[in-house]
C-alpha positions in Angstrom: 3.4 -29.0 -53.4 1.7 -26.8 -56.0 1.6 -22.9 -55.8 -1.7 -21.0 -55.1 -3.7 -18.4 -57.4 -3.5 -16.1 -55.4 -7.0 -14.6 -54.4 -7.9 -10.8 -54.1 -9.2 -8.7 -50.8 -11.5 -6.0 -52.4 -12.8 -5.3 -48.7 -12.7 -5.6 -45.1 -14.0 -3.9 -42.2 -13.1 -4.4 -38.6 -14.2 -4.4 -35.2 -12.8 -4.5 -32.0 -12.3 -2.6 -28.8 -9.6 -0.4 -31.1 -12.5 0.8 -32.1 -15.2 1.1 -35.5 -13.5 -0.1 -38.7 -9.8 -0.5 -39.8 -8.9 4.2 -39.5 -9.7 3.7 -36.0 -7.7 0.5 -35.0 -4.7 2.2 -37.5 -5.0 5.1 -35.1 -4.9 2.9 -32.5 -1.7 0.8 -33.8 0.3 4.3 -35.0 -0.6 6.5 -31.3 0.2 2.7 -29.4 -3.1 2.8 -28.1 -4.7 -0.6 -26.3 -8.4 -1.1 -26.0 -8.2 -3.6 -22.6 -10.1 -2.0 -20.0 -10.6 -3.9 -15.8 -13.0 -6.6 -16.1 -16.5 -4.9 -15.6 -18.2 -7.8 -17.2 -21.5 -8.5 -15.4 -22.1 -11.9 -13.6 -18.1 -12.4 -13.6 -15.4 -12.1 -11.2 -12.9 -13.9 -12.3 -10.8 -10.1 -12.9 -8.4 -9.1 -15.3 -8.6 -6.8 -18.3 -10.9 -7.6 -21.3 -11.0 -6.3 -24.6 -14.4 -4.7 -24.4 -16.8 -3.3 -27.3 -19.1 -1.0 -25.7 -22.6 -0.1 -27.4 -23.4 -3.6 -28.5 -26.5 -4.1 -26.1 -27.8 -1.0 -27.8 -27.6 -2.1 -31.3 -30.9 -3.1 -32.7 -31.7 -5.3 -35.6 -33.7 -4.0 -38.1 -37.3 -6.2 -37.5 -36.9 -9.0 -40.7 -33.5 -10.3 -38.7 -34.5 -9.6 -35.2 -34.5 -12.8 -34.4 -31.3 -13.2 -35.5 -30.0 -10.8 -32.1 -27.8 -12.4 -29.8 -25.1 -10.7 -28.9 -22.2 -12.1 -31.4 -24.9 -11.6 -34.0 -25.4 -7.4 -32.6 -21.4 -7.6 -33.3 -21.2 -9.2 -36.7 -24.1 -7.0 -38.2 -22.0 -3.9 -36.9 -19.0 -5.0 -38.7 -20.9 -5.8 -41.9 -22.5 -2.0 -41.6 -18.6 -1.0 -41.2 -16.2 0.2 -43.8 -18.5 -0.1 -46.3 -18.4 -3.9 -47.0 -22.2 -4.7 -47.3 -22.4 -2.1 -50.5 -18.8 -3.9 -51.6 -20.6 -7.4 -51.3 -23.9 -6.3 -53.1 -21.5 -4.8 -55.9 -20.0 -7.8 -56.3 -23.0 -9.6 -56.0 -24.6 -7.9 -59.2 -20.7 -8.9 -60.7 -20.7 -12.6 -60.1 -24.3 -13.7 -59.3 -25.2 -13.6 -55.3 -25.8 -17.8 -55.9 -21.3 -17.7 -56.8 -20.6 -15.6 -53.4 -19.9 -18.3 -50.8 -20.0 -17.1 -46.3 -17.2 -19.3 -44.4 -17.2 -17.6 -41.3 -15.2 -18.7 -37.9 -16.3 -18.3 -34.3 -15.7 -20.5 -30.6 -19.0 -19.9 -29.0 -21.0 -18.2 -31.3 -24.6 -17.3 -29.9 -24.1 -18.6 -26.3 -24.4 -15.6 -23.9 -27.8 -15.9 -25.6 -28.2 -19.3 -24.1 -26.7 -18.8 -21.1 -29.5 -15.7 -20.3 -32.2 -18.5 -21.4 -30.5 -20.5 -19.1 -30.5 -18.5 -16.3 -34.5 -18.0 -16.8 -35.2 -21.0 -17.0 -38.6 -22.3 -15.1 -38.2 -23.0 -11.3 -40.2 -25.8 -11.4 -40.1 -27.8 -14.4 -36.0 -26.6 -15.3 -37.8 -25.6 -19.4 -36.0 -22.6 -20.9 -38.2 -19.5 -21.7 -40.4 -19.9 -24.9 -38.8 -17.3 -26.3 -35.3 -19.0 -26.8 -34.8 -19.8 -30.1 -31.6 -21.7 -30.2 -31.7 -22.1 -34.4 -31.1 -18.1 -34.8 -29.1 -16.9 -32.0 -26.7 -19.9 -29.5 -26.2 -22.2 -32.7 -23.0 -21.9 -34.3 -24.5 -21.8 -37.8 -26.4 -19.5 -36.7 -23.5 -16.6 -37.5 -23.3 -18.3 -41.1 -27.5 -17.9 -41.6 -27.7 -14.8 -40.0 -24.8 -12.8 -42.9 -26.5 -14.8 -45.7 -28.9 -13.9 -44.8 -28.5 -9.6 -44.3 -26.7 -9.7 -47.8 -29.0 -11.6 -49.5 -26.2 -14.2 -50.9 -27.3 -18.1 -52.1 -24.3 -19.7 -52.2 -22.4 -21.9 -49.9 -22.4 -21.3 -45.5 -20.6 -22.8 -42.8 -19.4 -22.2 -39.4 -15.7 -22.9 -38.8 -14.9 -23.8 -35.5 -11.1 -25.1 -34.5 -10.7 -22.7 -31.2 -8.6 -19.8 -32.0 -7.9 -20.5 -35.1 -11.4 -20.3 -36.2 -11.6 -17.6 -38.8 -8.0 -18.1 -40.1 -9.3 -21.6 -40.7 -12.2 -20.1 -42.3 -10.2 -18.1 -44.9 -8.1 -21.6 -45.5 -11.7 -23.4 -46.3 -13.5 -20.4 -48.7 -9.9 -20.8 -50.2 -10.0 -24.0 -51.2 -13.9 -23.5 -52.4 -13.1 -20.8 -55.0 -10.7 -22.9 -56.2 -12.4 -26.1 -56.3 -14.4 -23.8 -58.2 -17.7 -23.9 -56.3 -17.6 -20.1 -55.5 -16.2 -17.5 -57.4 -16.0 -15.2 -54.2 -16.8 -15.7 -49.8 -17.5 -13.1 -47.4 -15.7 -14.0 -44.6 -14.7 -13.8 -41.2 -16.3 -14.2 -37.7 -16.8 -12.6 -34.6 -16.3 -14.0 -31.1 -18.2 -12.0 -28.3 -17.6 -11.6 -24.3 -19.6 -14.3 -22.2 -18.8 -16.0 -18.7 -18.7 -19.5 -20.1 -15.4 -18.1 -21.7 -14.4 -15.3 -18.8 -14.7 -18.5 -16.3 -13.3 -21.3 -18.2 -10.4 -18.8 -18.4 -10.0 -18.4 -15.3 -10.3 -21.9 -14.0 -7.8 -22.7 -16.4 -5.5 -20.2 -14.3 -4.6 -18.5 -17.9 -6.1 -15.1 -17.2 -3.2 -12.2 -16.4 -3.9 -9.9 -13.6 -2.6 -6.8 -16.4 -3.1 -6.0 -19.3 -1.7 -9.1 -21.5 2.1 -8.5 -23.0 2.6 -10.8 -25.2 6.6 -11.6 -25.7 7.6 -10.0 -22.2 9.8 -12.1 -19.8 6.9 -10.6 -17.0 4.3 -12.0 -18.6 1.6 -13.2 -16.9 -1.9 -14.7 -18.9 -3.9 -13.4 -21.5 -6.5 -10.6 -21.7 -10.0 -11.6 -23.4 -12.0 -9.7 -25.9 -14.1 -9.4 -28.6 -13.9 -8.4 -32.3 -15.7 -9.2 -35.7 -14.5 -9.0 -39.2 -15.1 -9.5 -42.5 -12.7 -9.8 -45.9 -14.2 -10.4 -49.5 -12.3 -12.5 -51.5 -12.5 -12.9 -55.2 -11.6 -14.9 -57.8 -9.1 -12.8 -60.4 -6.3 -10.1 -60.0 -6.6 -7.3 -57.5 -5.5 -4.7 -59.4 -8.6 -4.9 -61.1 -10.8 -4.1 -58.7 -7.9 -2.3 -55.8 -6.2 1.1 -55.6 -3.8 -0.9 -53.3 -4.0 -4.2 -54.9 -4.1 -6.9 -51.7 -3.6 -10.5 -51.7 -3.8 -13.9 -50.4 -0.7 -15.4 -51.6 -0.7 -18.7 -49.7 -2.1 -20.8 -46.4 -0.7 -23.4 -44.0 -2.5 -25.6 -41.7 -1.9 -28.3 -39.3 -2.9 -30.5 -36.5 -0.6 -32.0 -34.6 -3.8 -33.3 -31.9 -0.5 -33.1 -28.7 -2.6 -32.0 -26.3 -6.2 -30.1 -25.4 -4.5 -27.1 -24.4 -1.0 -27.4 -24.1 1.5 -26.7 -26.9 3.1 -29.2 -29.0 6.7 -28.8 -26.7 8.8 -28.9 -30.2 5.7 -26.7 -31.8 5.6 -29.2 -35.0 2.4 -28.4 -35.9 3.3 -24.5 -35.9 6.4 -25.1 -38.3 4.5 -27.0 -40.4 2.0 -24.8 -41.1 4.2 -21.7 -41.8 5.8 -23.8 -43.6 3.1 -24.9 -46.0 2.0 -21.6 -46.4 5.4 -19.9 -47.4 5.8 -23.6 -50.2 1.5 -22.6 -51.0 3.0 -19.3 -52.0 6.2 -20.3 -53.7 8.2 -18.2 -51.2 11.5 -18.6 -49.2 11.8 -17.5 -45.8 13.9 -14.2 -46.2 10.9 -13.1 -48.6 8.5 -12.9 -45.7 8.5 -9.2 -44.4 6.9 -9.1 -41.0 4.8 -11.9 -39.4 2.1 -11.2 -36.6 2.4 -14.0 -33.7 -0.8 -16.0 -32.3 1.1 -14.9 -29.2 -1.2 -14.7 -26.3 0.9 -14.4 -23.4 1.2 -17.0 -22.0 4.1 -18.7 -21.2 3.8 -21.8 -22.8 2.2 -20.5 -25.9 4.8 -17.4 -26.9 7.9 -19.7 -25.8 6.5 -22.6 -28.1 5.5 -20.2 -31.2 9.5 -17.9 -30.5 10.5 -22.0 -31.0 8.7 -22.5 -34.0 9.0 -19.3 -35.9 12.7 -19.4 -35.1 13.4 -22.8 -36.8 11.7 -21.8 -40.0 12.7 -18.4 -40.4 15.7 -17.9 -37.6 15.9 -14.2 -36.3 15.7 -12.2 -39.1 12.2 -11.3 -40.3 10.8 -8.9 -37.5 7.6 -9.8 -35.6 5.4 -9.3 -32.8 2.2 -10.1 -31.4 -0.9 -7.3 -31.7 -3.2 -9.1 -28.9 -1.5 -6.4 -26.4 -3.8 -3.9 -28.1 -7.1 -6.2 -29.0 -6.8 -8.7 -25.8 -7.3 -12.4 -27.3 -10.8 -12.7 -29.6 -10.6 -16.6 -29.9 -12.7 -17.7 -32.6 -12.1 -14.2 -34.3 -8.4 -13.6 -33.5 -7.3 -15.1 -37.6 -9.6 -12.0 -38.7 -9.1 -9.6 -36.8 -5.2 -10.4 -37.1 -5.5 -10.8 -41.2 -7.1 -7.5 -41.1 -3.6 -5.9 -39.2 -1.9 -7.6 -41.2 -3.7 -5.9 -44.4 -3.4 -3.1 -42.7 0.6 -3.3 -42.2 0.6 -3.7 -45.8 -0.8 -0.6 -47.1 0.8 1.1 -44.2 4.2 0.2 -44.0 3.9 -0.5 -40.7 5.3 -3.1 -38.3 3.2 -2.8 -34.8 5.8 -3.3 -32.4 3.9 -5.1 -29.1 2.3 -3.3 -26.7 2.9 -3.5 -22.8 6.3 -5.4 -24.2 8.8 -3.7 -21.9 11.5 -6.9 -22.1 11.6 -9.6 -24.4 11.7 -12.7 -23.0 15.6 -13.2 -23.4 14.9 -17.3 -23.7 13.4 -15.5 -26.9 15.4 -16.6 -30.6 13.4 -14.8 -32.9 13.4 -11.2 -33.6 10.3 -9.7 -31.7 9.4 -5.6 -32.2 9.2 -3.6 -28.5 8.7 -0.9 -30.9 6.2 0.3 -33.8 8.4 0.6 -37.5 6.8 2.2 -40.4 9.3 0.8 -43.7 7.8 0.0 -46.8 6.6 -3.9 -46.7 4.9 -6.5 -49.3 4.3 -9.7 -47.9 2.9 -10.6 -44.1 2.3 -13.7 -42.2 -0.3 -13.9 -39.6 -0.3 -17.2 -37.0 -3.5 -18.7 -35.4 -2.8 -21.0 -33.4 -6.2 -22.5 -31.0 -6.6 -25.6 -28.3 -6.4 -29.4 -29.5 -3.4 -28.2 -31.4 -5.4 -26.5 -34.8 -2.3 -24.4 -36.4 -3.6 -22.2 -39.2 -0.9 -19.6 -41.3 -1.7 -17.6 -43.3 0.6 -15.2 -46.1 -0.8 -11.8 -47.5 0.7 -9.1 -50.2 0.6 -6.6 -52.4 0.5 -7.3 -55.9 1.8 -5.9 -58.4 
C-alpha cells in the first residue's frame, strides 16, 4: 500500500457535554469530570443517562441563515464560533480560495428532531405537515453541509456522510481522498449529532441503554449512554509546521465494511482488524509505533469485547488504550470527530485519559486498558470508530517534526 502524504490539521473546534471548546474538554479530562446526567430530554421515558449540551435551544441563527434552524444546525453554528474556527477557515480561504476548500460532514440523524416536531404538529384531519416545515434546510442530511458551506462562504465540493457511528470519521477519510486526488486543497471536516426521540427511543428498544452512566471496558458494563456533540477540523495540504505552533497531522486512515450484521459486531472482529491494519500500512507505521489508542468503546457487552479482540490481535497488550465515552456519552455520528479531537489534545498535552466509570477492567480483555490518566509525551495516536452494519474507520494522528 502506498504511504499517504500527511495532511496538516491547522484548526479544530469541539462542543460536547464536557463543555464548549477544547479548553473545557481538556479540563474535564484532566479533572476526570464527566458530562453525563440523568435523562431529562422532553418526552422520552427511556431512562438512563445522556450527554446533553445546555443552551442549544436558546441559540439563534442570524436572519440570512434562519431557515436552517434545527437542533443539529444550531449546534454546528455554535461549534463554528468556538475555538477560533471560523476565522481560521476565513484565513485559509483568503490564502487558497473559497472554491478550493471542501465541506465534508458526518451525522446519523441530521435535523430529524425538526421532522419529529413537524410530525407531532401535523393537521389532525389531513395529516399534512405544517406549512413552515422546511425539510430541505433542516431534516435533510445535506442540510448540515449546506448550512456550514453557506455560513463560511465556501464554494468547494460539499456533502454529508452517514455511516452510523463511524460517520464523521469516514468524513475525514473522504476529505483526505479529495485532497489526495487534487480536487481541493483543504477541507472543513467533522460533524454533529444531537439528541432526538428516534435515537433515544430506538436504542432503548434495542435494550442497549445503560441505567447508569456508561462504563466502557468495565466487567459490569450494562450498555451505552447517548450524547450530543459537534466538532470540526481544518485539513490542509502541505507541511503543518508552517502554520501551527504544535504541528499536528493526519498520518493514516483505514476503513472496512465487514457487513456481518445490522447492529452486532463481527464475532472475530475482522472488519476492525482490517481497518486498523490498513491505517498502520497507509501511515507506514508498525504497531509498536502507536503510543495510545482511543477506543470506540461504547460500553455494550458485545462491542467492547469485539474491539478488545481486534486491538489485541493487532497490538497485543503493548499499547495503552481507553474509551472516552464515559466522559461524553456516545455521540453517534459525531463520535469520530469528538474522539479525533481528543486524540489531538492527547498529543498536544501528553495526556492519556483513563476510562471514566471504569472500576474493574473486564478480566477477559487482553489489551492494555487504562483505568487512570497517564501523563507522558506521545507522538502518535490511533482513534477507532465502528458503526452499525460493519462500517469501520481507524485514523492515525501525530505530531510532525
